[in-house]
N, C-alpha and C positions, 0 to 999 in steps of 0.2 A: 794645821799647817797649810798655808796658802800655796798655790802653784808657784808663785814667785819664789817662795822660800825653798821649795823642792828643787827648782832649777838652779837657784843660786847655790845650793849645797853642791850640785854637780860642778858648777863653775869653781867653787872653793876646792873641790877635789882636784881639779886641773891646776889650780894655783899651788896646791900642796906638791903636786908633781914638779912644777917649775921650781919650787923651793928646794926640793931634794936634788934637783939638777943644777943648783947654783944660779938659776935664773931669777930675776925679779919676779916674785910670786903673784902674778896676775893670771887668772884663768877665765875662760869664756865658753859658753855653749850657745848654740843657736837652735831655736825650736821653730817648728812649722806645724800648725794644726795639732798642738800638744804632743809633738814627738821631737826628740832631740835629733837633729840632722847634722850637727857639726860640734866638735869639741876641740879646744885648743888651749895652749898656754904660751907664755912668752918663750921665744926661741932665739933671742938676739945674741946670746953668747954662743950657743951651739952653731948657729948659721953665720956668725960674724956679720950680722945684718941689723942695722938700727931700725929697720922697718918691720922686723919680724915680731911685732907685738901680737898679743893674744887675739885682739880684735881683727887684725889684718889676716891672721891665719884662719880665723873663724869665717870671715867674709868669703875668702877663697874656697874653703871647704864646703860651705853652704851653697854657694853659687854652683860649684861643681856637682854637688848632690842634686840640685834642682835643674841643672842644665841650662841655666840662664843667669844673667848678671844682676837682676833686680830681686830684692828680698822683701818686697812690700807686704807679704803675708807672714813674715818671720819676726821673731823676737830674739834679740841678743841679750844674754845675761852675762855680765862681766863684773868682776869683783871690785874694780876700781873705776872711777869715772874716766871715760876715754880722753886721751890727749887730743890736741888739735888735728894732728895727722889722721888719727883713727876716726875722729868725728867727720872729717872731710870725706874719707872713704865710705863711712857709713851713710853720709849724705848722698854720695853718688850711687850707692846701692839701693837707695830709697827704702831702707829698712823700716818696717812698720812700727816697731817699738824697741826701746832700749831700757833695760833694767840694770842699774848698777848698784854696787854696795857702797864702798867708802868714797867720799868726795876726794878730789885731788886739788887742794888749794894752790899748789905750786905749778902744776902743769895741765890741769884739767881744762877741757874745752869751754866749760861754763864761764870761766874767767876771761879767756882770751878770744874765743870765737863762738859765742852763744848762738849765732845764727848759721853755723856750719851744717847742721842737720837739715834733711829734707823738711819742708814745712808741715807735712802730714805725720812725721815721726812723733810718736808719743814717748815721753821719758818719765821713768819712775826712778828716783834716787833714794839711797838710804836703806835698801833691803839688806838685812843682815850686816849693816855697816860696821858694827862693833867687831864681829868675827873677821871681816875682810880687812879692817884696819889693823887688827892685832897681828895678823899674819905678816903684813907688810912691816910693822914695827919690829916684830921678832926677827925678820930677815935682816933688817938694817942694824939692829942691835948686835947680831952675831957677826956681821961683816966688819963692824968697827972694833 
């Protein structure tokens, strides 16, 4: 199992927590030098805040942990491709790497703002995409 899969499993555990709480099941973890420094999941329903995406929560927690706003030595693992808002925030954070699971054809940044990230940010998509997509599909099936 690769490190990416190990950390994506942690992000999926966060997404499962969101699922149980009635939130759209997206989870995220941030690593720095092979150590998890932040964990989060969507909190938009709980906080009544459309900006409370897993990635936004993770950026804030990681920056707080590091004591600075730039995350250039960090990797974000997130179960679904970031939206445009989150991609913009990740760009401002200068995050070093993003690893995402399932693509988001409807709202993902790749479609609408492919240049939103910092130019040095490396991106790996499709890690455990099947598992990540299945959780989202199960959530929306149960909602309907």
